[in-house]
N, C-alpha and C positions, 0 to 999 in steps of 0.2 A: 092403651086404656083412653077410652073417652072422657075429654076433660068434662068437671063437675062445673065450672064458672072459670070465667077469665077477668083479670083485672088489668087495667089500664093506667099506666101512669103517663100522661103526658105531659112532660117537663119543658121547661122553657129554655134548658140545655141539651137535656137528654131525655130520651122517654125510653119505656120498658113494658112490656104485656107478661103476665105469668099466668098459668092454668094451674088449678086446682083438679088432681087426679083424684081417682075413686078411692085410693089407698091412702088418702089422705097428705100425699106430698105435692110439694111446689114446683113445675116446671117452669123454668124461665127460656122465653124465644130467644135464640140466638142468632146474630146478624152476621154475615161472612162482611170480612174487610180484607185489604191486601195482606196483612201478616196473620190472617186465622179469623177467629169469629169474637165478638164483642155483644153482652147483653144490654150494651148502652146503645140506643139509637140515637144520632144527635139530631136532635130537632131542626134541621136545617134543609134549606131548600137551594139548588142551584139550578138556574135557568139560563138555556142558550138560544141562540137563534140559530135555526139550522136550514139549509135549502137542500130540499128534495123534489126532484123532477120539475126544477126552475121556480118551484115555490117556495116561500119564505115560512116557517112554522116554530113556535116555539116547546123546546123538549123541557122536561125536567127530570132531575135526579133529588134523591133525598138521601139522608141519613150518609153511612160510610161511603156511598157509591157516589153520593154528591159532594162529599170533600174529595175522594180522589179523581173525580172528574174534573173538578174545581182544578186542584193541582196540577194537574196534566195538560189543561186549555193552555194555549199559546195566546190566546186573545179570551181575555175572561168575559163571561157572561155577566149574571146578576146572582150573587150570593145573600142570601137573607136569612138570619138568625133570629133567635128569643121572639119569634112570630107571637107566643102567647103574652109577652110585656103588652100588646097593642087592644087585646081584648076589652076591655073597659072602656077605652078612647070610642068616644060619638064620633068625635074629629075626623078618625082616620076609618075610613068605610072602604077605600081601595088603595090601589098605587098602580102607579104608571109600569107596566112591563114590555119594553121595546115598541111602544106607542099605543098599547093597547091599557085599558084599564082594568085590572082585576082586583075581586074583591077580596079582603083578608080572609073571610072564611075560605075561600075556594084554594088560597096559598096553603092555608092551615091543612085542608082536606088533601092535599096532595102528600103532605109528611105522613098525614094519619092512615092514608091508603096503602102507602107503600109499607107502612109500618104491620098493618094489617094481612097484607098479601105476603108478606115475607114469614108471619107467624103462621099462617095457616098452613102455608108449606111445610113447616115444622111439626104441627099438631096435625096435621092431615083431615082436619075438617074446618067448615068454613065458619067464622066468628062474626058473629050475628048479634048477640046478646052479650053486653060488657058493664062491667062497674067500672067506671071512669073518677081518678081523682081531681079534686079541686081545690085551691087554696083556699083559708078561710078569708084572706082578704086578698083580692086580685090586684097585681099592679097596677097604679094609678086609681083605684079605688078611692071614694071620698064617703062615701053614704052605702047602706045597703042594697038600694037600688043601681047603684052601679055592678056590684058583685052580680046580683041577678041578671042584669044587661049582659055582662060577660060568659056567665054561664049559659046564658041562651044560647050567645054567639060560638061558644064552644061546643054545643050539643048540636047546633047546625052544620058546623065544620063537620063533627065525628059522623053525624048522617049522611054528609054528602062524600065521604070517605068509608060507607057501605055499610057500617054499625045501624041496625036497626032499632035494639032495646038498650038504652041506655040509663044506667042508674048510676049518682053521683054518689060521692063519699068525700067528707073532707079527708085531705092529704093525711094530716097527722093521725086520725083516726085509720085510715089505712095502716100505717106502722103501728099504732096501738094493734090492730090484729095480730100484724106478724109478731109483734114480741110477745101477745099474749099465747099465740100457741108452743111457745120454748120454756112455759110455765107449768109446775107442780101446784101453785099455791096461789091465792089470791094478792093483789098487790093493788095500791093507790099509785097510779103513775104520772108522770107529766112527760108529752112526749114533745120535742122538739124538733121539727121539720127544716131543713134549710136548703131552699131550694135555688135555683138561678135568680128568679125575681121576686121569691117572697120567703116570709119566715113564719111559719106557724106554729102555734102550742095549744095543745089540748091535755085537761087533767081528767083522768076517767080511772074506773075500777074494771080492773079485768082479773082473768084467773078461770080457772076450772070450774068454780061454784058459777062464774057469771055465764060461761060456756054451757053448762048443765042445764040452767034454770031459764036462759034467753036472755039475751041483751035488752035491757028496758032502758026509755030516756033518762030515768035519773042515775044510771051508771055513768053519764057524760056530765061531768061537774061544770064545765065551762070550757070556751075556746077564744082564742086572740089570734090576732096576726097584724100582720103587716107588708106592705108593699117594697120589702127592699130584701135583699141577701148578698149572693155571689155576685151579682151584677154591679150592684151598688158598690161593692168594695175593688171591682174591677175599675168603677168609673174616677175614682180616685186616685189609682195608678197611673190612667191614662192623663189625669188632671196634674197631676205631680211630677211626671217623668215623661209622657209623650208630648202633651200640647203645647209645652215651652217651645220643645225641638221643632214645633211644627208651626210656631211662629204667634203662638199665644200671648198675648200682653205686647206684642211689637206694634208698630205704627207703619201707617204711609202716608206719602207725599199726594193730597188730590186739589191741584191747582193752587198749590203754594200752602196749602193749608196742612198743619200736621194732624193726623186723625187717627184713630186705634184700628187697628184690624177688627174687620167685626168678628165678635165673640158667640155667636150664636152657632157659628158651625162646629167651635170647639167644645161645644154645648153639645151637641148631637153626636159628636166623636164619642163622648164619653158613655154612649148607650148603644151596645151592639144593635138593638131592634132599629134604631134610627139611622146608624151608620152607611148601610148600604143604599138609605134611600138619599144621601148625597150625592149618588152618582147621577143627577140629572143635569139635563143640557143646560138648564136656567144656573144651578150652583156652580158646575163646571167653568161656563162662561166669566160669571161673577168671581172665582178664583183667578182667571187668568187675569181678568183686569187689575185684581189686588196685586198678584206677583208683579206686573208692569209698574207699578204704582210703591213696592214696600220699600221700607228701607232695609229691609234685611229679605232680600228676593228669593234666596235660597232655602230660605224656611217654607216660607210658602210654597216654594216649587215642589219641596219634598211632601208638603201636604197635598198637592194636586197630584203628584204622583201616586199617592196612598189612595185617594179617593178615586181617579182615573181608572189605576188599576185593580178598584176592588180588593184593597188586602185586609180586608176585616178579620176575616180566618188567621191569616197569621200574625195580627197584631193580638187576637184572642188568645191564641196558642203563646205566643211569648208573655201575656199577663198572667196565664194559667200557670204558667212555668215559674214565675216569680213569687205567685202565690203558695205554689206547692213546697218551692225552696224554701221559704221561709215560715212554713209549717214545721219543717225539720231543723233548721238553722238559725241562728241570730243574725245572719247577715248573709246576702246572695247580690247574686249579680243579673240585672237586667239587660236584655238585648233582643234588640228587633233592627234588623237589616235587610234589605230589601231595596234593589235600585238606587234611586236617590235619597234613599231614608236610610238614616244610620243614627241608632240609639243605644248609647252605652251608659250605666250609671249601676254604682254599687247601695245597695239600699238596707238600711239596717231593719230590723225587725220591730225595733222601737217606735222607728220612724213611719212604716207602715200602721203602726197602731196609733201614731197621732193622726195620721190622713183618716182614719176609719172613726175616729173617738165618737162623732154624731152618731153614727150607723150603732155602734155597740151599747149608746146609751139609750137608743130606742129600742133595742132588743132587751136590754134591761127591763126598762120601763114595761113591755109587753110581757114579758116574766113575771114581773110582781101584780101586773093588772090580772094574768090569767089566775094566778094565785088568790088574789083577793077577790075576784067574781066567784071563782069555786069555794071560797070560805075556807079555806085550808091555809096553814103555815107551811113552809119550806119543812119542815121538822116531822109533819106528817107525811110529806111522800115518801113511799118507800123505793121508789126508782126512778131516774130520771133515763130515757131513752133518746138519743140522739144520733139523726140519721140526715142525710144528703152533704155535698161536698164542702158546706162551709162550717159543717159541725168540728173540719179537722183545724180550723184556725184555731190557734193557740189563744188568743184573745176573746174567742167565743165561748172556748170550752173554760176559759175562766170563771166567766160569767156564771155558770152552774156549776163549778167547784168550790169557788166562794159563798154561796148559797146552799148548797144540800150537801159538800163534801164529796171528795173523789171518789170514796168507794162506794157511792149510791149512784154514779153514771155508769151507764151501760152503752154501746153501739154497735153495729156491726151491718153487713152488707148495706151499707150507706146509699148507693146509689140504685138498688133495686128492694128495699123495703117495704115501701109504699104501695108498689106492683104487687109483692106477694101478699101484702095485707088485703089488697084490696078484691085479690083474688077469693081469698079466704071470706073477705067481708061480702060477697057477691052471691056465696053458697048460702051464708046466712040470710041475705037480704029475700031470698026466693021464697 
């Protein structure tokens, strides 16, 4: 069956494409990986310098294949994650890749192009028209102009990737379309969409009557968003467990003066989209100098090993494992081991919740604000639909349980509901 519309959820951590079929069903593109298939395409880019016929060239791999190539490589190339988090930054226009400057839009296009080509193989048709999600507030955005700038860069990237007609819809609205497709009655709902880089909230009216008579602007009562989510939680785990083991807070002896080890390195270590950028000749030389002067050189050596060997993916996986374990249990073990680096610590869920208290408070404030802007009370909301990986975090769940009652909370297809809904939205927007 020829698809009627396509939805693209280009995420900070994972991406997906969904197709709406003529019979009303939704089909997700599935992507090959070593142990089968996945409908979550990792939004990462792996680059290597290869020699062909005596000439050096840069080759790229993305998604599951990028991970597999990176893990198999004896000498690591460049693994770049969370590229979407740079979109609102006017200061980061490009980065150096093997001695050549490459624009951020081109790096994102590498990922989006492979995502499109893999989906086209499965659906059997070219994908030129797409409804793409965007967060209510991009990471790092301070004002509406920043969001407009970020969206324009994302659109440029998608056009470079081969998409020709691009319509944008807020990601929580995409999730709302998906939830609405399951209803046989009208509801006033609050959508909470938790991505890797952003948390977005929308209050809107949905249901068969809305579908029947057509969606109108007044059906959307309010939108809110903030540039923090799963990656911000990860940052606190890195700050409290990883950075101290790698020399954060330690000192060095410079010409007889005891000085602190530069802390900006650890600030970048906390952010997946900055971590790969540490692997520059300038930073590596600085770390080697610090190691020679450090009072605890073994810790700086471990940091140098992590940066030099581009172990961001391994670290990301260990952090994710801990978050998942603490979502299921009151206590878990964090473990990261590779070469010169060995970190192991027992972590209680209550500790983790203390670390992310500021982020939780910001989410609570955003939820209260979207209700206030919609001019409704929590008791007026018929259903809360939560989607995205961080919706599994118990402390996040409690925010909604406390305000709305557990019986009114729904979830499902946490990693693909936005793409599914965007395919529905794309058909309605035609």
